[in-house]
GUTOR-22113 format. One record per residue (C-alpha): residue number from 1; residue in three letters; z negated, x negated, y negated. Coordinates in nm, 4 decimals, always signed. Layout:
N
{pt NUM, "ala", {Z, X, Y}}
...
//
This chain:
289
{pt 1, "met", {+0.7223, -2.2303, -8.0450}}
{pt 2, "leu", {+0.9922, -2.3762, -7.8237}}
{pt 3, "asn", {+0.7853, -2.6907, -7.7614}}
{pt 4, "arg", {+0.4817, -2.4832, -7.6661}}
{pt 5, "ala", {+0.6867, -2.2743, -7.4254}}
{pt 6, "phe", {+0.8361, -2.5877, -7.2680}}
{pt 7, "his", {+0.4956, -2.7478, -7.2354}}
{pt 8, "gly", {+0.3543, -2.4350, -7.0772}}
{pt 9, "ala", {+0.6339, -2.4155, -6.8251}}
{pt 10, "ser", {+0.6051, -2.7845, -6.7348}}
{pt 11, "ser", {+0.2349, -2.7389, -6.6621}}
{pt 12, "ala", {+0.2769, -2.4238, -6.4529}}
{pt 13, "asp", {+0.1235, -2.4274, -6.1053}}
{pt 14, "phe", {+0.4511, -2.3442, -5.9263}}
{pt 15, "val", {+0.6100, -2.6591, -6.0785}}
{pt 16, "trp", {+0.3362, -2.8916, -5.9616}}
{pt 17, "glu", {+0.2740, -2.7205, -5.6278}}
{pt 18, "ser", {+0.6335, -2.8145, -5.5314}}
{pt 19, "lys", {+0.5396, -3.1794, -5.5821}}
{pt 20, "leu", {+0.2330, -3.1604, -5.3549}}
{pt 21, "pro", {+0.2477, -3.2008, -4.9773}}
{pt 22, "pro", {+0.2627, -2.8587, -4.8024}}
{pt 23, "asn", {-0.0674, -2.9405, -4.6287}}
{pt 24, "tyr", {-0.2453, -3.0850, -4.9340}}
{pt 25, "asp", {-0.5493, -2.8648, -4.8622}}
{pt 26, "ser", {-0.5953, -3.0491, -4.5302}}
{pt 27, "val", {-0.5612, -3.3873, -4.7063}}
{pt 28, "ile", {-0.8263, -3.2882, -4.9605}}
{pt 29, "glu", {-1.0592, -3.1720, -4.6864}}
{pt 30, "lys", {-1.0202, -3.4994, -4.4993}}
{pt 31, "val", {-1.0639, -3.7317, -4.7955}}
{pt 32, "phe", {-1.3088, -3.5689, -5.0344}}
{pt 33, "asp", {-1.6658, -3.4556, -4.9753}}
{pt 34, "asp", {-1.6768, -3.2640, -5.2993}}
{pt 35, "phe", {-1.3456, -3.1676, -5.4619}}
{pt 36, "pro", {-1.3412, -2.9426, -5.7727}}
{pt 37, "ser", {-1.2322, -2.5935, -5.6646}}
{pt 38, "lys", {-1.0796, -2.4750, -5.9917}}
{pt 39, "leu", {-0.8327, -2.7534, -6.0731}}
{pt 40, "cys", {-0.4803, -2.6530, -6.1615}}
{pt 41, "lys", {-0.2001, -2.7927, -5.9447}}
{pt 42, "lys", {-0.1077, -3.0522, -6.2067}}
{pt 43, "asp", {-0.4600, -3.1926, -6.2017}}
{pt 44, "ile", {-0.4705, -3.1858, -5.8203}}
{pt 45, "phe", {-0.1477, -3.3866, -5.8120}}
{pt 46, "ala", {-0.2900, -3.6392, -6.0644}}
{pt 47, "arg", {-0.6091, -3.6745, -5.8613}}
{pt 48, "leu", {-0.4231, -3.7305, -5.5394}}
{pt 49, "cys", {-0.1993, -3.9943, -5.6998}}
{pt 50, "leu", {-0.5086, -4.2114, -5.7532}}
{pt 51, "gln", {-0.6098, -4.4535, -5.4748}}
{pt 52, "asn", {-0.8825, -4.2350, -5.3206}}
{pt 53, "ser", {-1.1289, -4.4070, -5.0861}}
{pt 54, "phe", {-1.2785, -4.2421, -4.7766}}
{pt 55, "asp", {-1.4427, -4.3338, -4.4464}}
{pt 56, "gly", {-1.7043, -4.5442, -4.6220}}
{pt 57, "gly", {-1.4504, -4.7169, -4.8442}}
{pt 58, "thr", {-1.2576, -4.8663, -4.5486}}
{pt 59, "lys", {-0.9491, -4.6493, -4.6151}}
{pt 60, "lys", {-0.7508, -4.5402, -4.9213}}
{pt 61, "val", {-0.4930, -4.2636, -4.9566}}
{pt 62, "trp", {-0.2690, -4.1711, -5.2445}}
{pt 63, "leu", {+0.0535, -3.9852, -5.3288}}
{pt 64, "asp", {+0.3534, -4.1772, -5.4529}}
{pt 65, "lys", {+0.4111, -4.0422, -5.8042}}
{pt 66, "asn", {+0.7900, -4.0499, -5.7728}}
{pt 67, "thr", {+0.8214, -3.8627, -5.4438}}
{pt 68, "gly", {+0.4905, -3.6880, -5.3884}}
{pt 69, "lys", {+0.4752, -3.8533, -5.0432}}
{pt 70, "leu", {+0.1497, -3.9674, -4.8895}}
{pt 71, "cys", {+0.0598, -4.3383, -4.8380}}
{pt 72, "leu", {-0.2443, -4.4754, -4.6593}}
{pt 73, "ser", {-0.4127, -4.8156, -4.6315}}
{pt 74, "ile", {-0.6875, -4.9411, -4.4010}}
{pt 75, "ser", {-0.8953, -5.2469, -4.4971}}
{pt 76, "ser", {-0.9855, -5.5329, -4.2676}}
{pt 77, "asn", {-1.3350, -5.3828, -4.2640}}
{pt 78, "gly", {-1.1905, -5.0733, -4.1018}}
{pt 79, "leu", {-1.0339, -5.2713, -3.8150}}
{pt 80, "ala", {-1.1800, -5.4043, -3.4889}}
{pt 81, "ile", {-1.1358, -5.7811, -3.5045}}
{pt 82, "thr", {-1.2317, -5.9960, -3.2066}}
{pt 83, "gly", {-1.4947, -6.2520, -3.3088}}
{pt 84, "ile", {-1.5330, -6.1191, -3.6661}}
{pt 85, "asp", {-1.9144, -6.1602, -3.6643}}
{pt 86, "asp", {-1.8985, -6.5277, -3.5588}}
{pt 87, "arg", {-1.8671, -6.7460, -3.8697}}
{pt 88, "arg", {-1.7211, -7.0288, -3.6608}}
{pt 89, "tyr", {-1.4073, -6.8175, -3.6425}}
{pt 90, "trp", {-1.3905, -6.5586, -3.9236}}
{pt 91, "asn", {-1.5162, -6.5232, -4.2800}}
{pt 92, "arg", {-1.5018, -6.2392, -4.5319}}
{pt 93, "ile", {-1.3478, -6.3611, -4.8577}}
{pt 94, "pro", {-1.3577, -6.1736, -5.1920}}
{pt 95, "thr", {-1.0235, -6.1699, -5.3701}}
{pt 96, "asp", {-0.8405, -5.9778, -5.6403}}
{pt 97, "glu", {-0.5230, -5.9963, -5.4283}}
{pt 98, "ser", {-0.6423, -5.7052, -5.2099}}
{pt 99, "arg", {-0.6808, -5.3435, -5.3204}}
{pt 100, "phe", {-1.0076, -5.3525, -5.1277}}
{pt 101, "gly", {-1.1340, -5.6680, -5.3000}}
{pt 102, "met", {-1.1950, -5.8420, -4.9673}}
{pt 103, "val", {-0.9932, -6.0024, -4.6852}}
{pt 104, "ala", {-1.0811, -6.1421, -4.3442}}
{pt 105, "tyr", {-0.9963, -6.5142, -4.3074}}
{pt 106, "leu", {-0.9498, -6.6757, -3.9677}}
{pt 107, "gln", {-1.0333, -7.0459, -3.9445}}
{pt 108, "gln", {-0.9625, -7.0962, -3.5747}}
{pt 109, "ile", {-0.9713, -6.8977, -3.2538}}
{pt 110, "trp", {-0.8236, -6.8922, -2.9038}}
{pt 111, "trp", {-0.8034, -6.5136, -2.8594}}
{pt 112, "phe", {-0.6523, -6.3437, -3.1672}}
{pt 113, "glu", {-0.6801, -5.9651, -3.1467}}
{pt 114, "val", {-0.6994, -5.6956, -3.4098}}
{pt 115, "asp", {-0.7120, -5.3258, -3.3195}}
{pt 116, "gly", {-0.7285, -5.0153, -3.5308}}
{pt 117, "glu", {-0.6908, -4.6396, -3.5232}}
{pt 118, "val", {-0.6745, -4.3521, -3.7680}}
{pt 119, "glu", {-0.6565, -3.9778, -3.7391}}
{pt 120, "phe", {-0.5101, -3.8086, -4.0445}}
{pt 121, "pro", {-0.3184, -3.4911, -4.1406}}
{pt 122, "phe", {+0.0006, -3.6722, -4.2372}}
{pt 123, "pro", {+0.2596, -3.4387, -4.3910}}
{pt 124, "ala", {+0.5869, -3.3988, -4.2005}}
{pt 125, "gly", {+0.8152, -3.7003, -4.2239}}
{pt 126, "thr", {+0.8950, -4.0475, -4.0886}}
{pt 127, "tyr", {+0.6483, -4.3264, -4.1574}}
{pt 128, "ser", {+0.6370, -4.7051, -4.1150}}
{pt 129, "ile", {+0.3214, -4.9009, -4.0418}}
{pt 130, "phe", {+0.2617, -5.2640, -4.1437}}
{pt 131, "phe", {+0.0024, -5.5411, -4.1193}}
{pt 132, "arg", {-0.0452, -5.7269, -4.4493}}
{pt 133, "leu", {-0.1059, -6.0964, -4.3681}}
{pt 134, "gln", {-0.0914, -6.4370, -4.5374}}
{pt 135, "leu", {-0.0930, -6.7844, -4.3933}}
{pt 136, "gly", {-0.3362, -7.0019, -4.5881}}
{pt 137, "arg", {-0.6176, -6.9214, -4.8260}}
{pt 138, "ala", {-0.5365, -6.8515, -5.1887}}
{pt 139, "ser", {-0.7561, -6.9400, -5.4859}}
{pt 140, "lys", {-0.7322, -7.0088, -5.8601}}
{pt 141, "ser", {-0.7233, -7.3528, -6.0184}}
{pt 142, "phe", {-0.7039, -7.3842, -6.4009}}
{pt 143, "gly", {-0.5752, -7.0270, -6.4137}}
{pt 144, "arg", {-0.3006, -7.0894, -6.1613}}
{pt 145, "arg", {-0.2701, -6.9505, -5.8100}}
{pt 146, "val", {-0.2928, -7.2169, -5.5374}}
{pt 147, "tyr", {-0.3414, -7.1940, -5.1638}}
{pt 148, "asn", {-0.5183, -7.4080, -4.9058}}
{pt 149, "ser", {-0.3200, -7.4743, -4.5876}}
{pt 150, "glu", {-0.5983, -7.6700, -4.4165}}
{pt 151, "his", {-0.6491, -7.4418, -4.1145}}
{pt 152, "ile", {-0.2889, -7.3204, -4.0574}}
{pt 153, "his", {-0.1813, -7.3966, -3.7005}}
{pt 154, "gly", {-0.0621, -7.2374, -3.3775}}
{pt 155, "trp", {+0.1621, -6.9644, -3.5175}}
{pt 156, "asp", {+0.4888, -7.1466, -3.4477}}
{pt 157, "ile", {+0.4181, -7.1758, -3.0741}}
{pt 158, "lys", {+0.4222, -6.8107, -2.9662}}
{pt 159, "pro", {+0.5007, -6.4942, -3.1659}}
{pt 160, "val", {+0.2318, -6.2402, -3.2427}}
{pt 161, "arg", {+0.2701, -5.8987, -3.0790}}
{pt 162, "phe", {+0.2482, -5.5652, -3.2619}}
{pt 163, "gln", {+0.1895, -5.2328, -3.0884}}
{pt 164, "leu", {+0.1794, -4.8740, -3.2052}}
{pt 165, "ser", {+0.1098, -4.5478, -3.0188}}
{pt 166, "thr", {+0.0559, -4.1899, -3.1405}}
{pt 167, "ser", {-0.1295, -3.8901, -3.0004}}
{pt 168, "asn", {+0.1973, -3.7166, -2.9206}}
{pt 169, "gly", {+0.3395, -3.9999, -2.7098}}
{pt 170, "gln", {+0.5379, -4.2104, -2.9577}}
{pt 171, "glu", {+0.5275, -4.5839, -2.8977}}
{pt 172, "ala", {+0.6581, -4.9032, -3.0601}}
{pt 173, "ile", {+0.6289, -5.2701, -2.9649}}
{pt 174, "ser", {+0.7554, -5.5659, -3.1689}}
{pt 175, "gln", {+0.6910, -5.9363, -3.2059}}
{pt 176, "cys", {+0.7340, -6.1897, -3.4795}}
{pt 177, "phe", {+0.6392, -6.5460, -3.5712}}
{pt 178, "leu", {+0.4089, -6.5743, -3.8748}}
{pt 179, "gly", {+0.5470, -6.7940, -4.1493}}
{pt 180, "glu", {+0.5843, -6.8665, -4.5208}}
{pt 181, "pro", {+0.2361, -6.9994, -4.6078}}
{pt 182, "gly", {+0.0886, -6.8822, -4.9359}}
{pt 183, "lys", {+0.2806, -6.5533, -4.9466}}
{pt 184, "trp", {+0.1500, -6.2071, -4.8617}}
{pt 185, "ile", {+0.3866, -6.0474, -4.6119}}
{pt 186, "his", {+0.3979, -5.6976, -4.4623}}
{pt 187, "tyr", {+0.4846, -5.7297, -4.0911}}
{pt 188, "his", {+0.6490, -5.4154, -3.9570}}
{pt 189, "val", {+0.4722, -5.2718, -3.6490}}
{pt 190, "gly", {+0.6876, -4.9647, -3.5948}}
{pt 191, "asp", {+0.7750, -4.6135, -3.7096}}
{pt 192, "phe", {+0.6407, -4.2713, -3.6157}}
{pt 193, "val", {+0.7524, -3.9167, -3.6903}}
{pt 194, "val", {+0.5336, -3.6219, -3.7887}}
{pt 195, "glu", {+0.7148, -3.2920, -3.7249}}
{pt 196, "asp", {+0.4522, -3.0219, -3.7681}}
{pt 197, "pro", {+0.1276, -3.1250, -3.9402}}
{pt 198, "cys", {-0.0158, -2.7718, -3.8906}}
{pt 199, "leu", {-0.0529, -2.8290, -3.5158}}
{pt 200, "ala", {-0.3118, -3.1071, -3.5324}}
{pt 201, "pro", {-0.3818, -3.4274, -3.7270}}
{pt 202, "thr", {-0.1816, -3.7290, -3.6095}}
{pt 203, "lys", {-0.3845, -3.9970, -3.4302}}
{pt 204, "leu", {-0.2531, -4.3528, -3.4446}}
{pt 205, "lys", {-0.3568, -4.6595, -3.2475}}
{pt 206, "phe", {-0.2169, -5.0000, -3.3427}}
{pt 207, "ser", {-0.2816, -5.3632, -3.2702}}
{pt 208, "leu", {-0.1946, -5.7250, -3.3565}}
{pt 209, "thr", {-0.2410, -5.9875, -3.0873}}
{pt 210, "gln", {-0.1718, -6.3460, -2.9938}}
{pt 211, "ile", {-0.3785, -6.4020, -2.6827}}
{pt 212, "asp", {-0.2107, -6.7042, -2.5272}}
{pt 213, "cys", {-0.5223, -6.9140, -2.4667}}
{pt 214, "thr", {-0.3263, -7.2350, -2.4067}}
{pt 215, "his", {-0.3641, -7.3149, -2.7757}}
{pt 216, "thr", {-0.5791, -7.2228, -3.0779}}
{pt 217, "lys", {-0.4434, -7.0660, -3.3912}}
{pt 218, "gly", {-0.5889, -7.0320, -3.7354}}
{pt 219, "gly", {-0.5498, -7.0279, -4.1129}}
{pt 220, "val", {-0.4480, -6.6635, -4.1640}}
{pt 221, "cys", {-0.5789, -6.4006, -4.4053}}
{pt 222, "leu", {-0.5826, -6.0401, -4.2855}}
{pt 223, "asp", {-0.5894, -5.7910, -4.5730}}
{pt 224, "ser", {-0.5064, -5.4478, -4.4410}}
{pt 225, "val", {-0.2827, -5.2079, -4.2507}}
{pt 226, "val", {-0.0566, -4.9916, -4.4656}}
{pt 227, "ile", {+0.1376, -4.6789, -4.3817}}
{pt 228, "tyr", {+0.4287, -4.5691, -4.6006}}
{pt 229, "pro", {+0.6807, -4.2837, -4.5738}}
{pt 230, "asn", {+1.0288, -4.4223, -4.5178}}
{pt 231, "ile", {+1.1582, -4.2369, -4.8234}}
{pt 232, "val", {+0.9213, -4.4436, -5.0378}}
{pt 233, "ile", {+1.0383, -4.7682, -4.8802}}
{pt 234, "asp", {+1.4044, -4.6631, -4.9363}}
{pt 235, "leu", {+1.3256, -4.5856, -5.3008}}
{pt 236, "ile", {+1.1691, -4.9274, -5.3586}}
{pt 237, "ile", {+1.4633, -5.1028, -5.2002}}
{pt 238, "gly", {+1.6984, -4.9144, -5.4307}}
{pt 239, "val", {+1.5036, -5.0206, -5.7372}}
{pt 240, "leu", {+1.4885, -5.3830, -5.6211}}
{pt 241, "ser", {+1.8603, -5.3933, -5.5513}}
{pt 242, "arg", {+1.9190, -5.3247, -5.9185}}
{pt 243, "leu", {+1.6376, -5.5224, -6.0742}}
{pt 244, "thr", {+1.4791, -5.8074, -5.8833}}
{pt 245, "ile", {+1.6729, -5.9214, -5.5774}}
{pt 246, "thr", {+1.7794, -6.2828, -5.6032}}
{pt 247, "ala", {+1.9130, -6.3258, -5.2504}}
{pt 248, "leu", {+1.9832, -6.1291, -4.9364}}
{pt 249, "val", {+1.9907, -6.3390, -4.6227}}
{pt 250, "leu", {+2.0497, -6.2431, -4.2609}}
{pt 251, "ile", {+1.8341, -6.4789, -4.0509}}
{pt 252, "pro", {+1.9248, -6.4869, -3.6809}}
{pt 253, "ser", {+1.6509, -6.5391, -3.4285}}
{pt 254, "ser", {+1.7903, -6.8789, -3.3417}}
{pt 255, "ala", {+1.7139, -6.9952, -3.6949}}
{pt 256, "val", {+1.3486, -6.8924, -3.6552}}
{pt 257, "ser", {+1.2714, -7.0246, -3.3088}}
{pt 258, "lys", {+1.4295, -7.0997, -2.9773}}
{pt 259, "asn", {+1.2229, -6.8112, -2.8350}}
{pt 260, "ser", {+1.3769, -6.4631, -2.8393}}
{pt 261, "val", {+1.2834, -6.2726, -3.1540}}
{pt 262, "gln", {+1.4902, -5.9938, -3.3023}}
{pt 263, "pro", {+1.6901, -6.0882, -3.6148}}
{pt 264, "his", {+1.5601, -5.9568, -3.9437}}
{pt 265, "leu", {+1.6710, -5.9262, -4.3045}}
{pt 266, "glu", {+1.4757, -6.0834, -4.5886}}
{pt 267, "leu", {+1.4951, -5.9989, -4.9546}}
{pt 268, "val", {+1.4049, -6.3187, -5.1406}}
{pt 269, "ala", {+1.2682, -6.1701, -5.4567}}
{pt 270, "thr", {+0.8972, -6.2401, -5.5199}}
{pt 271, "ser", {+0.6043, -6.4261, -5.3751}}
{pt 272, "glu", {+0.5453, -6.1453, -5.1236}}
{pt 273, "arg", {+0.7739, -5.9729, -4.8791}}
{pt 274, "val", {+0.8042, -5.7407, -4.5841}}
{pt 275, "ile", {+0.9412, -5.8529, -4.2502}}
{pt 276, "gly", {+1.0808, -5.6024, -4.0062}}
{pt 277, "ser", {+1.3651, -5.5375, -3.7666}}
{pt 278, "gly", {+1.6162, -5.3951, -4.0140}}
{pt 279, "pro", {+1.7051, -5.3738, -4.3856}}
{pt 280, "lys", {+1.4996, -5.0590, -4.4612}}
{pt 281, "glu", {+1.1798, -5.2321, -4.3465}}
{pt 282, "val", {+1.2168, -5.5308, -4.5793}}
{pt 283, "val", {+1.0911, -5.4925, -4.9312}}
{pt 284, "ala", {+0.9857, -5.7330, -5.2076}}
{pt 285, "glu", {+0.6082, -5.7327, -5.2035}}
{pt 286, "ser", {+0.5087, -5.7137, -5.5683}}
{pt 287, "asn", {+0.6457, -5.3603, -5.5767}}
{pt 288, "phe", {+0.5107, -5.2732, -5.2323}}
{pt 289, "gln", {+0.1328, -5.2998, -5.2304}}
//
C-alpha cells in the first residue's frame, strides 16, 4: 500500500508541472503540429525531453532532464551559407557525428559567411549560443575514426567573427581563431537574457564570418548552432570537474596569435570542447552535444 501511495504521488500532475517550463504550452504550440491533448504532465515532460524536430527538420528542441531547461539546435540546413549551392566550395556530407546526420563541408572559399535566425518562446533565463565546427573531415577506417586535413588552410591568418543580436536590443560580438583539427568544438558567440517570455517570442540573429578576401580559407565542417541555458552549462562543468577533467589551462592570447584575441580557458578532457571567453563557456564536448 505504501509503495502504491508513493508511486501515485510521484506521478501526480503538480509534481511534474513544477519541472516543466512555465510557458510549456507555447513551446508545444511552436514545435508540434499535432500534440496529444490528454497527456498527463509526466508524459508531457517525457515527450519534451526527446529531441523534437520542427521547421522541416532543420531545428531540434528538448528539455534537459536534470533541470527541465530548454535547449535548441539549428542544423547547417537551417542556416544561410554563402556559396552553399556551388559544389566548388561546399558539400553536404552525411555523418553520425551530427544529431542531424549531415554537416556542411567547406573545401575553399574567399568570402566565408554564415547567417541564421530563430524566433522561439524561450522560457525566462540566461542562454549561451554556440557554433559547432571542426577543422578537417572525419571518416572511419577499419573501425577507427580518422580525419582528412587536406583542405585546411587560412584560419590562422585572421580570426573569425561571431555576432549575435536579439529582438529586444541585446548584442554580442566576439572573435576567435579556429584550431585543433579533427575535434568538434563549440565556439561561443555570446549570451542573451529572456526576462518575460509572455510578452513575445524572442527573435535571434547570429552570424559567423571571415570575409578578408586577401586569402582563401577552407577545410572546415559546419554542423549546427546550439543554444543552451547557462544553468545547464554550469551543471555539466560541475560534473566534469569531478569525473573527466584531465587538465585546466589558461591560454593567453599571445600564445594563440600575435593578433589581439581575448584569453580563454580550455578544459582538456575529450576529443571535443567548447571555446569561449570565460570558464563557464568552456565544456568538454562529449557531454555537451
